[in-house]
C-alpha positions in Angstrom: 6.0 1.4 22.2 4.4 4.7 22.8 1.2 5.8 21.1 3.1 8.4 19.1 5.6 5.9 17.7 2.8 3.5 16.9 0.9 6.2 15.0 4.0 7.2 13.0 4.8 3.5 12.3 1.3 2.9 10.9 1.6 6.1 8.8 5.0 4.9 7.5 3.7 1.4 6.7 0.6 2.8 5.0 2.6 5.2 2.8 5.1 2.6 1.7 2.4 0.0 1.1 0.2 2.3 -1.0 3.1 3.7 -2.9 4.4 0.2 -3.7 1.0 -1.1 -4.7 0.7 1.9 -7.1 4.2 1.2 -8.5 5.4 4.7 -7.8 8.8 6.0 -6.7 8.8 8.5 -3.8 9.0 11.5 -6.2 6.0 10.3 -8.3 4.0 9.5 -5.1 4.8 12.8 -3.6 3.6 14.6 -6.7 0.4 12.5 -6.7 -0.5 13.3 -3.1 0.7 17.0 -3.2 3.7 16.9 -0.8 7.4 17.1 -1.3 9.6 14.0 -2.0 11.6 14.6 1.2 8.3 14.7 3.2 7.4 11.2 1.9 11.0 9.9 2.4 11.2 11.1 6.0 7.7 9.9 6.9 8.4 6.4 5.4 11.5 6.1 7.4 10.1 7.7 10.5 12.9 10.2 10.4 10.4 13.0 11.0 6.8 12.8 11.9 4.4 13.9 9.1 2.4 16.9 10.1 -1.3 16.1 10.7 -2.5 18.6 8.1 -0.1 17.1 5.5 -1.2 13.5 6.3 -4.9 14.6 6.1 -4.2 16.1 2.7 -2.5 12.8 1.6 -5.5 10.8 2.7 -7.9 13.1 0.9 -5.9 12.9 -2.3 -5.8 9.1 -2.1 -9.5 8.9 -1.5 -10.0 11.0 -4.7 -8.3 8.2 -6.7 -10.1 5.4 -4.9 -7.7 4.4 -2.2 -8.9 4.4 1.4 -6.4 4.3 4.2 -7.2 4.0 7.8 -4.5 4.3 10.4 -6.4 6.1 13.1 -9.4 4.1 14.2 -7.9 0.7 14.9 -4.7 -1.0 16.0 -4.1 -2.1 12.4 -3.4 -0.4 9.1 -6.3 -0.8 6.7 -5.9 0.0 3.0 -8.8 -0.5 0.5 -8.5 -0.1 -3.2 -11.9 0.7 -4.7 -12.8 -0.7 -8.2 -11.8 2.5 -10.0 -8.4 2.5 -8.4 -7.9 -1.1 -9.4 -8.9 -0.5 -12.9 -6.6 2.5 -13.2 -3.8 0.3 -11.8 -4.5 -2.5 -14.3 -4.3 0.0 -17.1 -1.1 1.4 -15.8 0.4 -2.1 -15.5 -0.7 -3.0 -19.1 0.9 0.2 -20.5 3.9 -1.2 -22.4 5.4 2.3 -22.6 5.9 2.2 -18.8 7.8 -1.1 -18.9 11.6 -1.3 -19.0 12.8 -1.6 -22.6 14.8 -4.7 -21.9 11.7 -6.6 -20.8 9.9 -8.4 -23.6 7.5 -10.5 -21.5 4.1 -8.9 -20.8 3.4 -10.8 -17.6 0.5 -13.0 -16.7 -2.9 -11.6 -16.1 -2.0 -8.1 -16.9 -4.2 -7.7 -19.9 -7.1 -9.7 -18.8 -8.9 -9.5 -15.4 -9.0 -12.5 -13.1 -12.3 -13.2 -11.3 -12.0 -14.9 -7.9 -14.9 -17.0 -6.6 -16.0 -17.0 -2.9 -14.2 -20.4 -2.6 -11.0 -18.8 -3.9 -11.3 -16.0 -1.3 -12.0 -18.6 1.4 -9.1 -20.7 0.4 -6.7 -17.7 0.4 -8.0 -16.5 3.8 -7.5 -20.0 5.3 -3.9 -20.2 3.9 -3.1 -16.7 5.2 -4.4 -17.6 8.6 -2.4 -20.9 8.6 0.8 -18.9 7.6 0.2 -16.3 10.2 -0.4 -18.8 12.9 3.1 -20.3 12.2 4.9 -16.9 12.8 6.5 -16.2 16.2 4.3 -14.2 18.5 7.1 -11.9 19.6 10.8 -11.4 19.4 11.5 -13.8 22.3 9.4 -16.6 20.8 11.5 -17.9 17.8 10.2 -21.5 17.8 
């Protein structure tokens, strides 16, 4: 893949991931970050490349709410939710008015925070690495 395609793929993955984590549709996310809904839709599907100034503004708006996105300085996509962003998300998820009216269950862990220990983090990291090691390395390696 070319560097341009890689860059646009990372932007598409970052936008979709952050939007999904925030529980927003494309129109809501576009309003949050100050661009049009078609701009978000086209960038997420790589139909059209997002202009650098628009992407820069999106990153700035996300930083203001506590979400850091890095697609530029490594080969990976890095997304970090700071504590204030997580707290805001927890409050949003706990808001019964935002839930579908046909849903009566409130979910588990929505109203009370869960604290993970270092052992929990280590166990999760180990299981993630084990799972990733079982994935095929490329399209031709399906064993």
